[in-house]
mmCIF file of the N, C-alpha and C atoms, coordinates in Angstrom:
data_MODEL
# 
_entry.id   MODEL 
# 
loop_
_atom_site.group_PDB 
_atom_site.id 
_atom_site.type_symbol 
_atom_site.label_atom_id 
_atom_site.label_alt_id 
_atom_site.label_comp_id 
_atom_site.label_asym_id 
_atom_site.label_entity_id 
_atom_site.label_seq_id 
_atom_site.pdbx_PDB_ins_code 
_atom_site.Cartn_x 
_atom_site.Cartn_y 
_atom_site.Cartn_z 
_atom_site.occupancy 
_atom_site.B_iso_or_equiv 
_atom_site.pdbx_formal_charge 
_atom_site.auth_seq_id 
_atom_site.auth_comp_id 
_atom_site.auth_asym_id 
_atom_site.auth_atom_id 
_atom_site.pdbx_PDB_model_num 
ATOM 1   N N  . MET A 1 1  ? 6.742   25.187  -12.385 1.00 0.00 ? 1  MET A N  1 
ATOM 2   C CA . MET A 1 1  ? 8.079   24.669  -12.611 1.00 0.00 ? 1  MET A CA 1 
ATOM 3   C C  . MET A 1 1  ? 8.863   24.568  -11.293 1.00 0.00 ? 1  MET A C  1 
ATOM 4   N N  . ALA A 1 2  ? 8.662   25.505  -10.410 1.00 0.00 ? 2  ALA A N  1 
ATOM 5   C CA . ALA A 1 2  ? 9.373   25.489  -9.126  1.00 0.00 ? 2  ALA A CA 1 
ATOM 6   C C  . ALA A 1 2  ? 8.972   24.268  -8.302  1.00 0.00 ? 2  ALA A C  1 
ATOM 7   N N  . GLN A 1 3  ? 7.716   23.825  -8.429  1.00 0.00 ? 3  GLN A N  1 
ATOM 8   C CA . GLN A 1 3  ? 7.267   22.664  -7.680  1.00 0.00 ? 3  GLN A CA 1 
ATOM 9   C C  . GLN A 1 3  ? 7.975   21.400  -8.151  1.00 0.00 ? 3  GLN A C  1 
ATOM 10  N N  . LEU A 1 4  ? 8.232   21.298  -9.425  1.00 0.00 ? 4  LEU A N  1 
ATOM 11  C CA . LEU A 1 4  ? 8.947   20.137  -9.943  1.00 0.00 ? 4  LEU A CA 1 
ATOM 12  C C  . LEU A 1 4  ? 10.368  20.078  -9.405  1.00 0.00 ? 4  LEU A C  1 
ATOM 13  N N  . ILE A 1 5  ? 11.009  21.193  -9.341  1.00 0.00 ? 5  ILE A N  1 
ATOM 14  C CA . ILE A 1 5  ? 12.382  21.243  -8.818  1.00 0.00 ? 5  ILE A CA 1 
ATOM 15  C C  . ILE A 1 5  ? 12.376  20.891  -7.331  1.00 0.00 ? 5  ILE A C  1 
ATOM 16  N N  . LYS A 1 6  ? 11.398  21.407  -6.605  1.00 0.00 ? 6  LYS A N  1 
ATOM 17  C CA . LYS A 1 6  ? 11.302  21.125  -5.177  1.00 0.00 ? 6  LYS A CA 1 
ATOM 18  C C  . LYS A 1 6  ? 11.093  19.628  -4.938  1.00 0.00 ? 6  LYS A C  1 
ATOM 19  N N  . MET A 1 7  ? 10.234  19.002  -5.702  1.00 0.00 ? 7  MET A N  1 
ATOM 20  C CA . MET A 1 7  ? 9.990   17.571  -5.544  1.00 0.00 ? 7  MET A CA 1 
ATOM 21  C C  . MET A 1 7  ? 11.217  16.755  -5.927  1.00 0.00 ? 7  MET A C  1 
ATOM 22  N N  . PHE A 1 8  ? 11.944  17.210  -6.918  1.00 0.00 ? 8  PHE A N  1 
ATOM 23  C CA . PHE A 1 8  ? 13.124  16.497  -7.371  1.00 0.00 ? 8  PHE A CA 1 
ATOM 24  C C  . PHE A 1 8  ? 14.195  16.465  -6.282  1.00 0.00 ? 8  PHE A C  1 
ATOM 25  N N  . ASP A 1 9  ? 14.335  17.540  -5.551  1.00 0.00 ? 9  ASP A N  1 
ATOM 26  C CA . ASP A 1 9  ? 15.351  17.638  -4.509  1.00 0.00 ? 9  ASP A CA 1 
ATOM 27  C C  . ASP A 1 9  ? 14.932  16.954  -3.210  1.00 0.00 ? 9  ASP A C  1 
ATOM 28  N N  . HIS A 1 10 ? 13.682  16.614  -3.087  1.00 0.00 ? 10 HIS A N  1 
ATOM 29  C CA . HIS A 1 10 ? 13.143  16.049  -1.855  1.00 0.00 ? 10 HIS A CA 1 
ATOM 30  C C  . HIS A 1 10 ? 13.297  14.524  -1.857  1.00 0.00 ? 10 HIS A C  1 
ATOM 31  N N  . ILE A 1 11 ? 13.737  13.962  -0.763  1.00 0.00 ? 11 ILE A N  1 
ATOM 32  C CA . ILE A 1 11 ? 13.824  12.506  -0.630  1.00 0.00 ? 11 ILE A CA 1 
ATOM 33  C C  . ILE A 1 11 ? 12.495  12.006  -0.085  1.00 0.00 ? 11 ILE A C  1 
ATOM 34  N N  . SER A 1 12 ? 11.889  11.103  -0.794  1.00 0.00 ? 12 SER A N  1 
ATOM 35  C CA . SER A 1 12 ? 10.591  10.595  -0.345  1.00 0.00 ? 12 SER A CA 1 
ATOM 36  C C  . SER A 1 12 ? 10.783  9.573   0.770   1.00 0.00 ? 12 SER A C  1 
ATOM 37  N N  . ARG A 1 13 ? 9.699   9.318   1.480   1.00 0.00 ? 13 ARG A N  1 
ATOM 38  C CA . ARG A 1 13 ? 9.756   8.347   2.570   1.00 0.00 ? 13 ARG A CA 1 
ATOM 39  C C  . ARG A 1 13 ? 10.009  6.942   2.047   1.00 0.00 ? 13 ARG A C  1 
ATOM 40  N N  . TYR A 1 14 ? 9.635   6.680   0.789   1.00 0.00 ? 14 TYR A N  1 
ATOM 41  C CA . TYR A 1 14 ? 9.859   5.359   0.205   1.00 0.00 ? 14 TYR A CA 1 
ATOM 42  C C  . TYR A 1 14 ? 11.336  5.135   -0.098  1.00 0.00 ? 14 TYR A C  1 
ATOM 43  N N  . GLU A 1 15 ? 12.027  6.183   -0.488  1.00 0.00 ? 15 GLU A N  1 
ATOM 44  C CA . GLU A 1 15 ? 13.458  6.071   -0.737  1.00 0.00 ? 15 GLU A CA 1 
ATOM 45  C C  . GLU A 1 15 ? 14.234  5.967   0.567   1.00 0.00 ? 15 GLU A C  1 
ATOM 46  N N  . ASP A 1 16 ? 13.705  6.568   1.615   1.00 0.00 ? 16 ASP A N  1 
ATOM 47  C CA . ASP A 1 16 ? 14.377  6.569   2.907   1.00 0.00 ? 16 ASP A CA 1 
ATOM 48  C C  . ASP A 1 16 ? 14.436  5.161   3.504   1.00 0.00 ? 16 ASP A C  1 
ATOM 49  N N  . ASN A 1 17 ? 13.322  4.438   3.479   1.00 0.00 ? 17 ASN A N  1 
ATOM 50  C CA . ASN A 1 17 ? 13.286  3.093   4.037   1.00 0.00 ? 17 ASN A CA 1 
ATOM 51  C C  . ASN A 1 17 ? 12.383  2.225   3.162   1.00 0.00 ? 17 ASN A C  1 
ATOM 52  N N  . ILE A 1 18 ? 12.921  1.749   2.062   1.00 0.00 ? 18 ILE A N  1 
ATOM 53  C CA . ILE A 1 18 ? 12.118  1.038   1.060   1.00 0.00 ? 18 ILE A CA 1 
ATOM 54  C C  . ILE A 1 18 ? 11.597  -0.301  1.580   1.00 0.00 ? 18 ILE A C  1 
ATOM 55  N N  . TYR A 1 19 ? 12.325  -0.967  2.441   1.00 0.00 ? 19 TYR A N  1 
ATOM 56  C CA . TYR A 1 19 ? 11.908  -2.289  2.906   1.00 0.00 ? 19 TYR A CA 1 
ATOM 57  C C  . TYR A 1 19 ? 10.698  -2.212  3.840   1.00 0.00 ? 19 TYR A C  1 
ATOM 58  N N  . GLN A 1 20 ? 10.637  -1.184  4.667   1.00 0.00 ? 20 GLN A N  1 
ATOM 59  C CA . GLN A 1 20 ? 9.504   -1.032  5.572   1.00 0.00 ? 20 GLN A CA 1 
ATOM 60  C C  . GLN A 1 20 ? 8.217   -0.844  4.783   1.00 0.00 ? 20 GLN A C  1 
ATOM 61  N N  . TYR A 1 21 ? 8.233   0.001   3.788   1.00 0.00 ? 21 TYR A N  1 
ATOM 62  C CA . TYR A 1 21 ? 7.016   0.280   3.046   1.00 0.00 ? 21 TYR A CA 1 
ATOM 63  C C  . TYR A 1 21 ? 6.621   -0.882  2.151   1.00 0.00 ? 21 TYR A C  1 
ATOM 64  N N  . THR A 1 22 ? 7.575   -1.637  1.683   1.00 0.00 ? 22 THR A N  1 
ATOM 65  C CA . THR A 1 22 ? 7.260   -2.828  0.892   1.00 0.00 ? 22 THR A CA 1 
ATOM 66  C C  . THR A 1 22 ? 6.517   -3.837  1.755   1.00 0.00 ? 22 THR A C  1 
ATOM 67  N N  . LYS A 1 23 ? 6.998   -4.073  2.961   1.00 0.00 ? 23 LYS A N  1 
ATOM 68  C CA . LYS A 1 23 ? 6.330   -5.007  3.878   1.00 0.00 ? 23 LYS A CA 1 
ATOM 69  C C  . LYS A 1 23 ? 4.932   -4.519  4.232   1.00 0.00 ? 23 LYS A C  1 
ATOM 70  N N  . ASN A 1 24 ? 4.810   -3.230  4.496   1.00 0.00 ? 24 ASN A N  1 
ATOM 71  C CA . ASN A 1 24 ? 3.493   -2.683  4.845   1.00 0.00 ? 24 ASN A CA 1 
ATOM 72  C C  . ASN A 1 24 ? 2.526   -2.828  3.678   1.00 0.00 ? 24 ASN A C  1 
ATOM 73  N N  . PHE A 1 25 ? 2.995   -2.582  2.469   1.00 0.00 ? 25 PHE A N  1 
ATOM 74  C CA . PHE A 1 25 ? 2.150   -2.690  1.289   1.00 0.00 ? 25 PHE A CA 1 
ATOM 75  C C  . PHE A 1 25 ? 1.671   -4.121  1.095   1.00 0.00 ? 25 PHE A C  1 
ATOM 76  N N  . ILE A 1 26 ? 2.559   -5.073  1.220   1.00 0.00 ? 26 ILE A N  1 
ATOM 77  C CA . ILE A 1 26 ? 2.198   -6.483  1.052   1.00 0.00 ? 26 ILE A CA 1 
ATOM 78  C C  . ILE A 1 26 ? 1.221   -6.914  2.141   1.00 0.00 ? 26 ILE A C  1 
ATOM 79  N N  . ARG A 1 27 ? 1.468   -6.514  3.365   1.00 0.00 ? 27 ARG A N  1 
ATOM 80  C CA . ARG A 1 27 ? 0.584   -6.859  4.478   1.00 0.00 ? 27 ARG A CA 1 
ATOM 81  C C  . ARG A 1 27 ? -0.812  -6.278  4.258   1.00 0.00 ? 27 ARG A C  1 
ATOM 82  N N  . LEU A 1 28 ? -0.874  -5.037  3.829   1.00 0.00 ? 28 LEU A N  1 
ATOM 83  C CA . LEU A 1 28 ? -2.155  -4.399  3.578   1.00 0.00 ? 28 LEU A CA 1 
ATOM 84  C C  . LEU A 1 28 ? -2.920  -5.099  2.458   1.00 0.00 ? 28 LEU A C  1 
ATOM 85  N N  . LYS A 1 29 ? -2.214  -5.460  1.384   1.00 0.00 ? 29 LYS A N  1 
ATOM 86  C CA . LYS A 1 29 ? -2.855  -6.165  0.273   1.00 0.00 ? 29 LYS A CA 1 
ATOM 87  C C  . LYS A 1 29 ? -3.404  -7.511  0.735   1.00 0.00 ? 29 LYS A C  1 
ATOM 88  N N  . GLU A 1 30 ? -2.657  -8.233  1.547   1.00 0.00 ? 30 GLU A N  1 
ATOM 89  C CA . GLU A 1 30 ? -3.113  -9.525  2.058   1.00 0.00 ? 30 GLU A CA 1 
ATOM 90  C C  . GLU A 1 30 ? -4.346  -9.365  2.947   1.00 0.00 ? 30 GLU A C  1 
ATOM 91  N N  . GLU A 1 31 ? -4.325  -8.358  3.815   1.00 0.00 ? 31 GLU A N  1 
ATOM 92  C CA . GLU A 1 31 ? -5.472  -8.126  4.695   1.00 0.00 ? 31 GLU A CA 1 
ATOM 93  C C  . GLU A 1 31 ? -6.725  -7.784  3.895   1.00 0.00 ? 31 GLU A C  1 
ATOM 94  N N  . LYS A 1 32 ? -6.582  -6.939  2.886   1.00 0.00 ? 32 LYS A N  1 
ATOM 95  C CA . LYS A 1 32 ? -7.735  -6.569  2.060   1.00 0.00 ? 32 LYS A CA 1 
ATOM 96  C C  . LYS A 1 32 ? -8.252  -7.773  1.279   1.00 0.00 ? 32 LYS A C  1 
ATOM 97  N N  . TRP A 1 33 ? -7.343  -8.603  0.781   1.00 0.00 ? 33 TRP A N  1 
ATOM 98  C CA . TRP A 1 33 ? -7.756  -9.791  0.037   1.00 0.00 ? 33 TRP A CA 1 
ATOM 99  C C  . TRP A 1 33 ? -8.506  -10.769 0.939   1.00 0.00 ? 33 TRP A C  1 
ATOM 100 N N  . GLU A 1 34 ? -8.006  -10.989 2.152   1.00 0.00 ? 34 GLU A N  1 
ATOM 101 C CA . GLU A 1 34 ? -8.666  -11.887 3.095   1.00 0.00 ? 34 GLU A CA 1 
ATOM 102 C C  . GLU A 1 34 ? -10.057 -11.371 3.458   1.00 0.00 ? 34 GLU A C  1 
ATOM 103 N N  . LYS A 1 35 ? -10.180 -10.069 3.665   1.00 0.00 ? 35 LYS A N  1 
ATOM 104 C CA . LYS A 1 35 ? -11.471 -9.472  3.982   1.00 0.00 ? 35 LYS A CA 1 
ATOM 105 C C  . LYS A 1 35 ? -12.450 -9.645  2.814   1.00 0.00 ? 35 LYS A C  1 
ATOM 106 N N  . LEU A 1 36 ? -11.985 -9.422  1.606   1.00 0.00 ? 36 LEU A N  1 
ATOM 107 C CA . LEU A 1 36 ? -12.819 -9.595  0.419   1.00 0.00 ? 36 LEU A CA 1 
ATOM 108 C C  . LEU A 1 36 ? -13.248 -11.049 0.263   1.00 0.00 ? 36 LEU A C  1 
ATOM 109 N N  . GLN A 1 37 ? -12.331 -11.956 0.470   1.00 0.00 ? 37 GLN A N  1 
ATOM 110 C CA . GLN A 1 37 ? -12.631 -13.376 0.352   1.00 0.00 ? 37 GLN A CA 1 
ATOM 111 C C  . GLN A 1 37 ? -13.650 -13.812 1.414   1.00 0.00 ? 37 GLN A C  1 
ATOM 112 N N  . LYS A 1 38 ? -13.479 -13.333 2.632   1.00 0.00 ? 38 LYS A N  1 
ATOM 113 C CA . LYS A 1 38 ? -14.413 -13.672 3.706   1.00 0.00 ? 38 LYS A CA 1 
ATOM 114 C C  . LYS A 1 38 ? -15.817 -13.147 3.385   1.00 0.00 ? 38 LYS A C  1 
ATOM 115 N N  . ASN A 1 39 ? -15.904 -11.915 2.906   1.00 0.00 ? 39 ASN A N  1 
ATOM 116 C CA . ASN A 1 39 ? -17.202 -11.344 2.528   1.00 0.00 ? 39 ASN A CA 1 
ATOM 117 C C  . ASN A 1 39 ? -17.836 -12.131 1.390   1.00 0.00 ? 39 ASN A C  1 
ATOM 118 N N  . TRP A 1 40 ? -17.034 -12.549 0.443   1.00 0.00 ? 40 TRP A N  1 
ATOM 119 C CA . TRP A 1 40 ? -17.535 -13.331 -0.693  1.00 0.00 ? 40 TRP A CA 1 
ATOM 120 C C  . TRP A 1 40 ? -18.107 -14.679 -0.234  1.00 0.00 ? 40 TRP A C  1 
ATOM 121 N N  . GLU A 1 41 ? -17.368 -15.353 0.655   1.00 0.00 ? 41 GLU A N  1 
ATOM 122 C CA . GLU A 1 41 ? -17.821 -16.652 1.155   1.00 0.00 ? 41 GLU A CA 1 
ATOM 123 C C  . GLU A 1 41 ? -19.102 -16.510 1.972   1.00 0.00 ? 41 GLU A C  1 
ATOM 124 N N  . GLN A 1 42 ? -19.239 -15.452 2.728   1.00 0.00 ? 42 GLN A N  1 
ATOM 125 C CA . GLN A 1 42 ? -20.447 -15.231 3.521   1.00 0.00 ? 42 GLN A CA 1 
ATOM 126 C C  . GLN A 1 42 ? -21.652 -14.995 2.621   1.00 0.00 ? 42 GLN A C  1 
ATOM 127 N N  . ARG A 1 43 ? -21.470 -14.352 1.492   1.00 0.00 ? 43 ARG A N  1 
ATOM 128 C CA . ARG A 1 43 ? -22.567 -14.118 0.563   1.00 0.00 ? 43 ARG A CA 1 
ATOM 129 C C  . ARG A 1 43 ? -23.016 -15.432 -0.089  1.00 0.00 ? 43 ARG A C  1 
ATOM 130 N N  . ILE A 1 44 ? -22.077 -16.294 -0.387  1.00 0.00 ? 44 ILE A N  1 
ATOM 131 C CA . ILE A 1 44 ? -22.420 -17.576 -1.015  1.00 0.00 ? 44 ILE A CA 1 
ATOM 132 C C  . ILE A 1 44 ? -23.183 -18.452 -0.029  1.00 0.00 ? 44 ILE A C  1 
ATOM 133 N N  . ILE A 1 45 ? -22.736 -18.487 1.215   1.00 0.00 ? 45 ILE A N  1 
ATOM 134 C CA . ILE A 1 45 ? -23.364 -19.333 2.238   1.00 0.00 ? 45 ILE A CA 1 
ATOM 135 C C  . ILE A 1 45 ? -24.759 -18.814 2.595   1.00 0.00 ? 45 ILE A C  1 
ATOM 136 N N  . SER A 1 46 ? -24.929 -17.494 2.668   1.00 0.00 ? 46 SER A N  1 
ATOM 137 C CA . SER A 1 46 ? -26.228 -16.907 3.059   1.00 0.00 ? 46 SER A CA 1 
ATOM 138 C C  . SER A 1 46 ? -27.307 -17.137 2.042   1.00 0.00 ? 46 SER A C  1 
# 
């Protein structure tokens, strides 16, 4: 129970700067998608 109270009082890094983490998340998703797509195309061509 004490851990729940501690977490409740703590400000997360996402609340501190929500726009930075949103951009990072979107960028990471795009990079992973491009990598997956490139690997997929290489398998089809090979």
